[in-house]
C-alpha atoms as one frame of an Amber mdcrd trajectory, in Angstrom:
protein
  86.850-105.206  32.919  89.076-102.462  31.505  92.749-102.710  32.359  93.406
-100.973  35.670  96.108 -98.925  33.905  93.368 -97.004  32.089  91.528 -96.127
  35.288  91.373 -92.440  36.174  89.492 -93.108  39.396  88.090 -95.974  41.418
  86.431 -96.929  44.653  85.166-100.183  46.154  82.555-101.036  43.495  83.257
 -98.841  40.476  85.938 -97.255  38.310  86.226 -94.451  35.774  88.030 -94.333
  32.432  88.151 -91.961  29.477  86.008 -93.130  26.561  88.150 -94.659  23.789
  85.834 -93.090  21.167  84.975 -89.790  22.835  82.035 -87.676  21.725  83.839
 -84.614  23.143  87.231 -84.162  24.835  87.322 -85.695  28.350  84.271 -87.923
  27.697  84.372 -90.264  30.683  82.784 -93.621  31.474  81.961 -94.835  34.972
  81.520 -98.599  35.316  80.829-101.100  38.082  83.697-103.504  38.750  81.328
-106.462  38.757  80.195-107.575  35.319  76.555-106.626  34.930  74.862-105.646
  31.663  71.826-103.724  32.936  72.106-100.590  35.081  68.873-101.547  36.852
  70.531-104.773  38.039  73.338-102.948  39.835  73.334-103.253  43.596  72.631
-100.238  45.781  76.333-100.141  46.637  77.360-100.217  42.972  74.969 -97.393
  42.092  76.223 -95.353  45.046  79.855 -95.810  44.050  79.075 -95.045  40.391
  77.439 -91.772  41.469  80.370 -90.870  43.736  82.758 -91.270  40.792  80.391
 -89.457  38.428  80.382 -86.379  40.676  84.145 -86.607  41.264  84.846 -86.852
  37.518  82.547 -83.882  36.837  84.430 -81.737  39.364  87.838 -82.775  38.001
  86.762 -81.986  34.437  85.392 -78.584  35.463  88.600 -77.741  37.344  90.841
 -78.871  34.479  88.974 -77.410  31.493  87.410 -73.999  31.935  85.750 -74.246
  28.505  83.300 -76.871  29.825  79.918 -75.232  30.387  77.593 -78.237  30.691
  77.305 -82.037  30.669  75.220 -84.847  29.289  74.911 -87.934  31.483  73.506
 -91.080  29.959  73.172 -94.832  30.159  72.116 -97.073  27.283  70.194-100.079
  28.594  69.395-102.800  26.075  69.986-103.227  22.364  66.916-101.172  21.394
  68.303 -98.259  23.434  71.603 -98.422  21.564  73.636-100.457  24.036  76.503
-102.159  22.181  78.800-102.970  25.111  76.872-105.147  27.531  78.663-104.045
  30.686  77.036-101.103  32.460  78.737 -97.802  31.740  77.535 -94.311  32.545
  78.592 -91.657  30.040  79.719 -88.279  31.356  80.014 -86.062  28.283  81.432
 -82.574  28.811  79.782 -79.905  26.687  81.094 -76.555  25.553  79.274 -73.523
  24.222  79.117 -73.829  20.436  80.163 -77.500  20.236  76.999 -78.165  18.197
  74.833 -75.782  16.202  71.735 -76.215  18.397  72.032 -78.208  21.638  68.336
 -77.826  22.500  66.827 -81.161  23.457  70.136 -82.683  24.608  69.703 -86.421
  25.169  66.360 -86.297  23.366  68.533 -86.297  20.231  68.775 -90.085  20.396
  65.518 -89.867  18.429  66.379 -86.935  16.131  62.807 -85.952  15.197  62.015
 -85.611  18.935  65.020 -83.425  19.801  63.398 -80.054  19.098  60.189 -79.383
  20.963
C-alpha cells in the first residue's frame, strides 16, 4: 500500500493519491486499502468507497483547475488489458480542451485502430 503521506484522501476502505507518472496534471489514482489485484474481486464496500473518493477527487480537481473540461476514468484488469501494477487502482485523468489533437474515441484509444469510429 502507498505510504499514507502520499494520500490526498481516504475513507474506510479506499484512498486516493496522485499518479507518480501522470498522463495529465492532477492524474489521480483511487485504490482499495486491502490488497486485491482484480477490480471485480473488490467487496461491495470497497467499490462503494472507491466511487465516493472518485467523485470527491473529481470535484476537487474541477474546483482547483478551471482548465479541466472532461475526464477519463479507467481500470486495467489483467496483463492483457495492460495492468502492470497488480493492486486495483482506478485512474481519474483530467482532460483539457486541446490536450491532444483529436480526443474522439477516448478510452477506445487503448486499441489505436479502434479509436476513431
